[in-house]
DONULO-450128 format. One record per residue: residue number from 1; z negated, y, x of N, C-alpha, C, O in turn. Coordinates in steps of 0.02 Angstrom, whole numbers, always signed. Example, Ala and Ser with C-alpha at 12.3 -4.5 7.8 and 13.67 -1.06 7.14 Angstrom:
! DONULO-450128
+-----+--------+---------+--------+--------+----------+---------+--------+---------+--------+--------+---------+--------+
:   n :   n_up : n_north : n_east :  ca_up : ca_north : ca_east :   c_up : c_north : c_east :   o_up : o_north : o_east :
+-----+--------+---------+--------+--------+----------+---------+--------+---------+--------+--------+---------+--------+
:   1 :   -390 :    -284 :   +660 :   -390 :     -225 :    +615 :   -390 :    -165 :   +660 :   -423 :    -166 :   +712 :
:   2 :   -354 :    -112 :   +642 :   -357 :      -53 :    +684 :   -394 :      +2 :   +645 :   -402 :     +57 :   +670 :
+-----+--------+---------+--------+--------+----------+---------+--------+---------+--------+--------+---------+--------+
***
This chain:
! DONULO-450128
+-----+--------+---------+--------+--------+----------+---------+--------+---------+--------+--------+---------+--------+
:   n :   n_up : n_north : n_east :  ca_up : ca_north : ca_east :   c_up : c_north : c_east :   o_up : o_north : o_east :
+-----+--------+---------+--------+--------+----------+---------+--------+---------+--------+--------+---------+--------+
:   1 :  +1366 :    -788 :   +554 :  +1298 :     -813 :    +561 :  +1251 :    -753 :   +563 :  +1263 :    -704 :   +597 :
:   2 :  +1197 :    -758 :   +525 :  +1146 :     -705 :    +522 :  +1082 :    -729 :   +554 :  +1068 :    -789 :   +557 :
:   3 :  +1043 :    -681 :   +578 :   +977 :     -694 :    +604 :   +928 :    -654 :   +562 :   +936 :    -593 :   +557 :
:   4 :   +877 :    -686 :   +533 :   +830 :     -652 :    +488 :   +760 :    -652 :   +519 :   +738 :    -702 :   +547 :
:   5 :   +726 :    -595 :   +513 :   +658 :     -588 :    +536 :   +620 :    -549 :   +484 :   +645 :    -499 :   +458 :
:   6 :   +560 :    -571 :   +467 :   +523 :     -541 :    +411 :   +450 :    -534 :   +430 :   +421 :    -579 :   +462 :
:   7 :   +418 :    -478 :   +410 :   +347 :     -468 :    +425 :   +316 :    -424 :   +371 :   +350 :    -383 :   +340 :
:   8 :   +252 :    -432 :   +360 :   +214 :     -390 :    +314 :   +176 :    -338 :   +355 :   +143 :    -353 :   +404 :
:   9 :   +182 :    -275 :   +333 :   +148 :     -220 :    +365 :   +102 :    -188 :   +313 :   +123 :    -172 :   +257 :
:  10 :    +40 :    -180 :   +331 :    -11 :     -155 :    +284 :    -10 :     -79 :   +279 :    -60 :     -45 :   +292 :
:  11 :    +47 :     -53 :   +261 :    +57 :      +18 :    +249 :   +108 :     +26 :   +193 :   +151 :     -18 :   +184 :
:  12 :   +104 :     +81 :   +155 :   +153 :      +92 :    +101 :   +224 :     +98 :   +128 :   +235 :    +116 :   +186 :
:  13 :   +271 :     +82 :    +86 :   +342 :      +80 :    +105 :   +366 :    +147 :   +133 :   +405 :    +148 :   +181 :
:  14 :   +344 :    +203 :   +104 :   +368 :     +268 :    +129 :   +346 :    +280 :   +201 :   +382 :    +314 :   +238 :
:  15 :   +288 :    +255 :   +222 :   +266 :     +263 :    +291 :   +307 :    +220 :   +338 :   +323 :    +242 :   +394 :
:  16 :   +324 :    +160 :   +317 :   +366 :     +116 :    +358 :   +436 :    +146 :   +366 :   +463 :    +148 :   +421 :
:  17 :   +464 :    +170 :   +311 :   +531 :     +200 :    +313 :   +532 :    +260 :   +360 :   +577 :    +266 :   +402 :
:  18 :   +483 :    +304 :   +354 :   +480 :     +363 :    +397 :   +473 :    +346 :   +471 :   +502 :    +379 :   +513 :
:  19 :   +436 :    +293 :   +486 :   +429 :     +272 :    +556 :   +497 :    +252 :   +584 :   +511 :    +264 :   +643 :
:  20 :   +539 :    +222 :   +543 :   +605 :     +199 :    +565 :   +655 :    +256 :   +574 :   +695 :    +255 :   +621 :
:  21 :   +653 :    +306 :   +532 :   +705 :     +358 :    +532 :   +686 :    +422 :   +568 :   +730 :    +462 :   +584 :
:  22 :   +622 :    +434 :   +581 :   +598 :     +495 :    +612 :   +598 :    +489 :   +688 :   +563 :    +447 :   +715 :
:  23 :   +637 :    +532 :   +723 :   +641 :     +528 :    +796 :   +573 :    +538 :   +830 :   +563 :    +512 :   +886 :
:  24 :   +528 :    +574 :   +799 :   +461 :     +585 :    +828 :   +419 :    +521 :   +826 :   +373 :    +513 :   +866 :
:  25 :   +434 :    +476 :   +779 :   +393 :     +416 :    +770 :   +423 :    +355 :   +805 :   +386 :    +312 :   +828 :
:  26 :   +489 :    +351 :   +808 :   +522 :     +290 :    +833 :   +503 :    +275 :   +905 :   +502 :    +217 :   +925 :
:  27 :   +489 :    +327 :   +944 :   +469 :     +318 :   +1014 :   +401 :    +288 :  +1024 :   +381 :    +271 :  +1080 :
:  28 :   +364 :    +281 :   +970 :   +297 :     +253 :    +974 :   +296 :    +177 :   +965 :   +244 :    +145 :   +973 :
:  29 :   +355 :    +148 :   +947 :   +355 :      +76 :    +936 :   +421 :     +42 :   +954 :   +421 :     -19 :   +962 :
:  30 :   +477 :     +79 :   +961 :   +541 :      +45 :    +970 :   +578 :     +72 :  +1030 :   +569 :     +48 :  +1085 :
:  31 :   +620 :    +122 :  +1019 :   +658 :     +153 :   +1074 :   +617 :    +209 :  +1105 :   +570 :    +234 :  +1075 :
:  32 :   +636 :    +229 :  +1166 :   +603 :     +286 :   +1197 :   +618 :    +349 :  +1157 :   +575 :    +392 :  +1147 :
:  33 :   +681 :    +354 :  +1134 :   +699 :     +413 :   +1096 :   +759 :    +399 :  +1050 :   +798 :    +352 :  +1061 :
:  34 :   +764 :    +441 :  +1000 :   +819 :     +439 :    +952 :   +846 :    +511 :   +947 :   +806 :    +558 :   +940 :
:  35 :   +911 :    +519 :   +950 :   +940 :     +586 :    +953 :   +927 :    +629 :   +891 :   +924 :    +690 :   +896 :
:  36 :   +919 :    +597 :   +834 :   +907 :     +634 :    +773 :   +883 :    +587 :   +718 :   +881 :    +526 :   +727 :
:  37 :   +867 :    +616 :   +661 :   +844 :     +578 :    +603 :   +900 :    +532 :   +579 :   +959 :    +551 :   +577 :
:  38 :   +882 :    +471 :   +561 :   +931 :     +422 :    +537 :   +950 :    +437 :   +465 :   +909 :    +433 :   +420 :
:  39 :  +1013 :    +456 :   +456 :  +1040 :     +469 :    +389 :  +1110 :    +440 :   +384 :  +1146 :    +436 :   +434 :
:  40 :  +1128 :    +420 :   +324 :  +1193 :     +389 :    +312 :  +1250 :    +432 :   +340 :  +1252 :    +492 :   +331 :
:  41 :  +1295 :    +399 :   +376 :  +1354 :     +432 :    +404 :  +1345 :    +459 :   +474 :  +1393 :    +477 :   +507 :
:  42 :  +1283 :    +463 :   +498 :  +1270 :     +490 :    +564 :  +1279 :    +437 :   +618 :  +1268 :    +378 :   +607 :
:  43 :  +1298 :    +460 :   +677 :  +1296 :     +419 :    +737 :  +1236 :    +442 :   +778 :  +1230 :    +501 :   +795 :
:  44 :  +1192 :    +395 :   +793 :  +1129 :     +410 :    +827 :  +1131 :    +380 :   +897 :  +1153 :    +323 :   +907 :
:  45 :  +1109 :    +419 :   +946 :  +1103 :     +394 :   +1014 :  +1031 :    +373 :  +1025 :   +984 :    +412 :  +1016 :
:  46 :  +1022 :    +310 :  +1045 :   +956 :     +282 :   +1058 :   +949 :    +270 :  +1133 :   +997 :    +251 :  +1166 :
:  47 :   +890 :    +282 :  +1158 :   +879 :     +275 :   +1230 :   +818 :    +232 :  +1244 :   +767 :    +237 :  +1210 :
:  48 :   +824 :    +188 :  +1295 :   +769 :     +150 :   +1324 :   +759 :    +177 :  +1395 :   +797 :    +157 :  +1440 :
:  49 :   +711 :    +220 :  +1405 :   +699 :     +248 :   +1472 :   +681 :    +193 :  +1522 :   +702 :    +196 :  +1580 :
:  50 :   +643 :    +144 :  +1501 :   +619 :      +91 :   +1546 :   +676 :     +52 :  +1577 :   +669 :     +26 :  +1633 :
:  51 :   +731 :     +47 :  +1543 :   +788 :       +8 :   +1567 :   +847 :     +52 :  +1587 :   +901 :     +27 :  +1604 :
:  52 :   +836 :    +118 :  +1585 :   +888 :     +167 :   +1599 :   +951 :    +149 :  +1559 :  +1006 :    +146 :  +1586 :
:  53 :   +941 :    +138 :  +1494 :   +996 :     +117 :   +1451 :   +997 :    +158 :  +1387 :   +945 :    +181 :  +1363 :
:  54 :  +1056 :    +168 :  +1361 :  +1063 :     +200 :   +1296 :  +1125 :    +174 :  +1261 :  +1171 :    +147 :  +1293 :
:  55 :  +1126 :    +183 :  +1196 :  +1183 :     +162 :   +1156 :  +1183 :    +199 :  +1090 :  +1133 :    +229 :  +1070 :
:  56 :  +1239 :    +195 :  +1057 :  +1247 :     +228 :    +993 :  +1247 :    +178 :   +936 :  +1270 :    +121 :   +943 :
:  57 :  +1220 :    +199 :   +880 :  +1224 :     +161 :    +818 :  +1255 :    +206 :   +765 :  +1248 :    +267 :   +767 :
:  58 :  +1288 :    +175 :   +717 :  +1318 :     +211 :    +661 :  +1278 :    +191 :   +598 :  +1274 :    +132 :   +581 :
:  59 :  +1249 :    +240 :   +566 :  +1211 :     +227 :    +505 :  +1260 :    +220 :   +447 :  +1291 :    +269 :   +426 :
:  60 :  +1268 :    +159 :   +422 :  +1315 :     +145 :    +369 :  +1286 :    +161 :   +300 :  +1321 :    +182 :   +254 :
:  61 :  +1220 :    +150 :   +294 :  +1187 :     +162 :    +230 :  +1113 :    +175 :   +244 :  +1083 :    +143 :   +286 :
:  62 :  +1085 :    +222 :   +208 :  +1013 :     +236 :    +212 :   +989 :    +254 :   +142 :  +1006 :    +307 :   +115 :
:  63 :   +950 :    +210 :   +113 :   +922 :     +221 :     +47 :   +846 :    +229 :    +56 :   +812 :    +181 :    +73 :
:  64 :   +821 :    +289 :    +43 :   +752 :     +306 :     +56 :   +703 :    +254 :    +29 :   +705 :    +234 :    -29 :
:  65 :   +660 :    +231 :    +74 :   +607 :     +183 :     +59 :   +632 :    +115 :    +37 :   +592 :     +74 :    +13 :
:  66 :   +696 :    +102 :    +44 :   +725 :      +38 :     +21 :   +761 :      +0 :    +78 :   +745 :     -58 :    +91 :
:  67 :   +810 :     +34 :   +111 :   +847 :       -2 :    +162 :   +885 :     +45 :   +208 :   +900 :    +103 :   +191 :
:  68 :   +901 :     +18 :   +266 :   +943 :      +52 :    +316 :   +992 :      -1 :   +341 :   +972 :     -57 :   +357 :
:  69 :  +1055 :     +18 :   +343 :  +1106 :      -27 :    +370 :  +1142 :     +11 :   +425 :  +1165 :     +67 :   +415 :
:  70 :  +1145 :     -20 :   +484 :  +1180 :      +12 :    +540 :  +1221 :     -38 :   +579 :  +1211 :     -98 :   +575 :
:  71 :  +1267 :     -11 :   +619 :  +1309 :      -52 :    +662 :  +1294 :     -31 :   +734 :  +1289 :     +28 :   +750 :
:  72 :  +1289 :     -81 :   +777 :  +1283 :      -67 :    +848 :  +1321 :    -119 :   +888 :  +1336 :    -173 :   +863 :
:  73 :  +1336 :    -102 :   +950 :  +1368 :     -150 :    +994 :  +1443 :    -148 :   +995 :  +1474 :    -198 :  +1014 :
:  74 :  +1475 :     -93 :   +976 :  +1547 :      -88 :    +982 :  +1581 :     -63 :   +920 :  +1559 :     -75 :   +864 :
:  75 :  +1635 :     -26 :   +930 :  +1673 :       +1 :    +874 :  +1709 :     -54 :   +836 :  +1754 :     -87 :   +863 :
:  76 :  +1690 :     -65 :   +775 :  +1724 :     -113 :    +732 :  +1709 :    -185 :   +749 :  +1726 :    -230 :   +710 :
:  77 :  +1676 :    -198 :   +806 :  +1663 :     -267 :    +826 :  +1588 :    -280 :   +836 :  +1568 :    -335 :   +855 :
:  78 :  +1548 :    -230 :   +824 :  +1477 :     -237 :    +836 :  +1442 :    -275 :   +781 :  +1472 :    -297 :   +733 :
:  79 :  +1378 :    -283 :   +790 :  +1336 :     -317 :    +741 :  +1315 :    -269 :   +687 :  +1307 :    -209 :   +699 :
:  80 :  +1305 :    -295 :   +628 :  +1279 :     -257 :    +571 :  +1206 :    -277 :   +561 :  +1191 :    -337 :   +556 :
:  81 :  +1162 :    -228 :   +559 :  +1091 :     -240 :    +549 :  +1070 :    -209 :   +483 :  +1085 :    -151 :   +469 :
:  82 :  +1037 :    -249 :   +442 :  +1008 :     -224 :    +379 :   +933 :    -230 :   +384 :   +905 :    -283 :   +396 :
:  83 :   +900 :    -173 :   +374 :   +827 :     -172 :    +371 :   +809 :    -157 :   +299 :   +822 :    -102 :   +273 :
:  84 :   +779 :    -206 :   +265 :   +760 :     -199 :    +195 :   +685 :    -194 :   +189 :   +647 :    -229 :   +224 :
:  85 :   +662 :    -149 :   +145 :   +591 :     -139 :    +133 :   +574 :    -157 :    +62 :   +607 :    -135 :    +14 :
:  86 :   +522 :    -197 :    +55 :   +499 :     -217 :     -12 :   +427 :    -193 :    -21 :   +382 :    -212 :    +16 :
:  87 :   +417 :    -151 :    -71 :   +351 :     -125 :     -86 :   +307 :    -180 :   -116 :   +329 :    -217 :   -160 :
:  88 :   +245 :    -184 :    -93 :   +197 :     -231 :    -120 :   +137 :    -191 :   -145 :    +93 :    -173 :   -107 :
:  89 :   +137 :    -178 :   -210 :    +83 :     -144 :    -246 :    +65 :     -76 :   -216 :     +6 :     -57 :   -217 :
:  90 :   +113 :     -40 :   -189 :   +103 :      +26 :    -159 :    +53 :     +26 :   -102 :    +29 :     +79 :    -81 :
:  91 :    +36 :     -33 :    -76 :    -13 :      -38 :     -22 :    +15 :     -65 :    +42 :     -9 :     -49 :    +97 :
:  92 :    +66 :    -106 :    +37 :    +95 :     -136 :     +96 :   +170 :    -146 :    +86 :   +197 :    -135 :    +32 :
:  93 :   +203 :    -168 :   +140 :   +275 :     -173 :    +140 :   +296 :    -239 :   +172 :   +270 :    -258 :   +225 :
:  94 :   +342 :    -273 :   +141 :   +376 :     -329 :    +174 :   +440 :    -299 :   +204 :   +481 :    -271 :   +168 :
:  95 :   +447 :    -305 :   +269 :   +507 :     -280 :    +302 :   +546 :    -340 :   +327 :   +520 :    -385 :   +359 :
:  96 :   +611 :    -340 :   +311 :   +655 :     -395 :    +331 :   +715 :    -366 :   +368 :   +749 :    -320 :   +344 :
:  97 :   +727 :    -393 :   +427 :   +783 :     -373 :    +468 :   +833 :    -430 :   +469 :   +814 :    -487 :   +484 :
:  98 :   +895 :    -415 :   +454 :   +949 :     -465 :    +455 :  +1004 :    -437 :   +500 :  +1029 :    -382 :   +488 :
:  99 :  +1023 :    -475 :   +550 :  +1077 :     -454 :    +594 :  +1133 :    -505 :   +590 :  +1122 :    -565 :   +594 :
: 100 :  +1194 :    -480 :   +581 :  +1253 :     -523 :    +575 :  +1306 :    -501 :   +625 :  +1307 :    -444 :   +648 :
: 101 :  +1351 :    -548 :   +640 :  +1406 :     -533 :    +685 :  +1407 :    -577 :   +746 :  +1445 :    -565 :   +793 :
: 102 :  +1365 :    -629 :   +746 :  +1364 :     -675 :    +803 :  +1424 :    -720 :   +802 :  +1446 :    -742 :   +748 :
: 103 :  +1451 :    -735 :   +859 :  +1509 :     -779 :    +866 :  +1485 :    -850 :   +879 :  +1460 :    -865 :   +934 :
: 104 :  +1492 :    -893 :   +831 :  +1469 :     -962 :    +837 :  +1508 :   -1002 :   +888 :  +1486 :   -1055 :   +910 :
: 105 :  +1566 :    -977 :   +908 :  +1607 :    -1011 :    +958 :  +1588 :    -993 :  +1030 :  +1610 :   -1026 :  +1077 :
: 106 :  +1548 :    -942 :  +1037 :  +1527 :     -919 :   +1104 :  +1481 :    -971 :  +1135 :  +1436 :    -997 :  +1102 :
: 107 :  +1492 :    -987 :  +1199 :  +1450 :    -1036 :   +1234 :  +1376 :   -1015 :  +1236 :  +1332 :   -1057 :  +1242 :
: 108 :  +1364 :    -950 :  +1232 :  +1296 :     -924 :   +1235 :  +1266 :    -910 :  +1165 :  +1215 :    -876 :  +1159 :
: 109 :  +1298 :    -936 :  +1114 :  +1279 :     -923 :   +1045 :  +1204 :    -935 :  +1031 :  +1170 :    -891 :  +1006 :
: 110 :  +1179 :    -993 :  +1049 :  +1109 :    -1010 :   +1035 :  +1063 :    -964 :  +1074 :  +1013 :    -939 :  +1047 :
: 111 :  +1078 :    -952 :  +1137 :  +1037 :     -906 :   +1177 :  +1037 :    -836 :  +1148 :   +986 :    -802 :  +1149 :
: 112 :  +1094 :    -813 :  +1123 :  +1099 :     -747 :   +1092 :  +1055 :    -744 :  +1029 :  +1021 :    -693 :  +1018 :
: 113 :  +1056 :    -796 :   +988 :  +1014 :     -797 :    +928 :   +940 :    -795 :   +946 :   +901 :    -758 :   +915 :
: 114 :   +921 :    -834 :   +995 :   +850 :     -837 :   +1016 :   +829 :    -769 :  +1043 :   +776 :    -744 :  +1026 :
: 115 :   +870 :    -740 :  +1087 :   +854 :     -675 :   +1117 :   +850 :    -621 :  +1062 :   +805 :    -578 :  +1064 :
: 116 :   +896 :    -624 :  +1015 :   +896 :     -576 :    +960 :   +834 :    -582 :   +917 :   +802 :    -532 :   +901 :
: 117 :   +816 :    -644 :   +900 :   +756 :     -656 :    +859 :   +694 :    -631 :   +895 :   +650 :    -599 :   +865 :
: 118 :   +690 :    -645 :   +960 :   +633 :     -622 :    +999 :   +628 :    -545 :   +997 :   +574 :    -518 :   +990 :
: 119 :   +685 :    -512 :  +1003 :   +686 :     -439 :   +1001 :   +661 :    -411 :   +936 :   +623 :    -363 :   +935 :
: 120 :   +684 :    -440 :   +881 :   +663 :     -415 :    +815 :   +589 :    -430 :   +801 :   +554 :    -388 :   +773 :
: 121 :   +566 :    -489 :   +820 :   +495 :     -505 :    +811 :   +452 :    -456 :   +851 :   +400 :    -432 :   +828 :
: 122 :   +474 :    -441 :   +912 :   +437 :     -395 :    +955 :   +437 :    -324 :   +924 :   +385 :    -292 :   +921 :
: 123 :   +495 :    -301 :   +902 :   +499 :     -234 :    +872 :   +454 :    -229 :   +811 :   +417 :    -181 :   +803 :
: 124 :   +456 :    -280 :   +768 :   +414 :     -278 :    +708 :   +340 :    -281 :   +725 :   +299 :    -250 :   +691 :
: 125 :   +323 :    -319 :   +776 :   +253 :     -322 :    +799 :   +230 :    -254 :   +824 :   +175 :    -232 :   +810 :
: 126 :   +273 :    -220 :   +862 :   +257 :     -153 :    +887 :   +251 :    -104 :   +830 :   +207 :     -60 :   +830 :
: 127 :   +295 :    -109 :   +780 :   +291 :      -67 :    +721 :   +225 :     -78 :   +684 :   +192 :     -30 :   +664 :
: 128 :   +207 :    -140 :   +675 :   +144 :     -157 :    +641 :    +84 :    -129 :   +680 :    +39 :     -99 :   +650 :
: 129 :    +84 :    -138 :   +746 :    +30 :     -112 :    +787 :    +24 :     -36 :   +783 :    -31 :      -9 :   +779 :
: 130 :    +82 :      -2 :   +784 :    +83 :      +70 :    +780 :    +57 :     +95 :   +712 :    +13 :    +138 :   +709 :
: 131 :    +84 :     +68 :   +658 :    +66 :      +93 :    +592 :     -4 :     +72 :   +570 :    -40 :    +112 :   +539 :
: 132 :    -25 :     +11 :   +586 :    -90 :      -12 :    +562 :   -148 :      +7 :   +608 :   -204 :     +18 :   +585 :
: 133 :   -134 :     +13 :   +674 :   -189 :      +23 :    +722 :   -178 :     +82 :   +769 :   -219 :     +94 :   +814 :
: 134 :   -122 :    +119 :   +761 :   -104 :     +173 :    +806 :   -101 :    +150 :   +878 :   -119 :    +187 :   +924 :
: 135 :    -79 :     +88 :   +888 :    -72 :      +58 :    +955 :     +1 :     +63 :   +977 :    +47 :     +50 :   +938 :
: 136 :    +11 :     +81 :  +1040 :    +78 :      +85 :   +1067 :    +90 :     +22 :  +1109 :    +67 :     +18 :  +1166 :
: 137 :   +127 :     -25 :  +1081 :   +141 :      -89 :   +1115 :   +211 :     -91 :  +1145 :   +228 :    -139 :  +1179 :
: 138 :   +253 :     -40 :  +1132 :   +322 :      -42 :   +1154 :   +327 :     -44 :  +1230 :   +282 :     -20 :  +1265 :
: 139 :   +380 :     -72 :  +1253 :   +395 :      -78 :   +1324 :   +346 :    -122 :  +1362 :   +340 :    -116 :  +1423 :
: 140 :   +309 :    -165 :  +1327 :   +261 :     -209 :   +1359 :   +291 :    -278 :  +1371 :   +264 :    -317 :  +1411 :
: 141 :   +345 :    -295 :  +1337 :   +376 :     -361 :   +1343 :   +410 :    -367 :  +1411 :   +449 :    -324 :  +1430 :
: 142 :   +395 :    -421 :  +1445 :   +425 :     -433 :   +1511 :   +465 :    -496 :  +1506 :   +442 :    -547 :  +1482 :
: 143 :   +527 :    -492 :  +1529 :   +572 :     -550 :   +1527 :   +582 :    -578 :  +1596 :   +617 :    -627 :  +1605 :
+-----+--------+---------+--------+--------+----------+---------+--------+---------+--------+--------+---------+--------+
***
């Protein structure tokens, strides 16, 4: 089962891609910090200072200005996330996030999908706010 989230950002694709892979930029909309630039084959440590939490992701594929595929949530058993970027007339970007690896047999399956969707919509909203308005909206969501 996959979960898809899609948003239009009024910035060129190269700016959206750089915001995702550059450790200096990612802290302005998503994680507090990223250990290094996201490149294929690397394992990246991501940190959320607000929750005193961190985890590693494995970058499975990174195609400049096109897509990033990574795995998180466990060795060999984690979820696979694909972030695809579609250029719209060199002026804006359609960004689509697809996450797979949900267990439909899990009693919490529906809650996991809803929580996951909420997280991706929030991240994309923060990315849009950062790139379009230089607004820092990260860490504002309260559960």
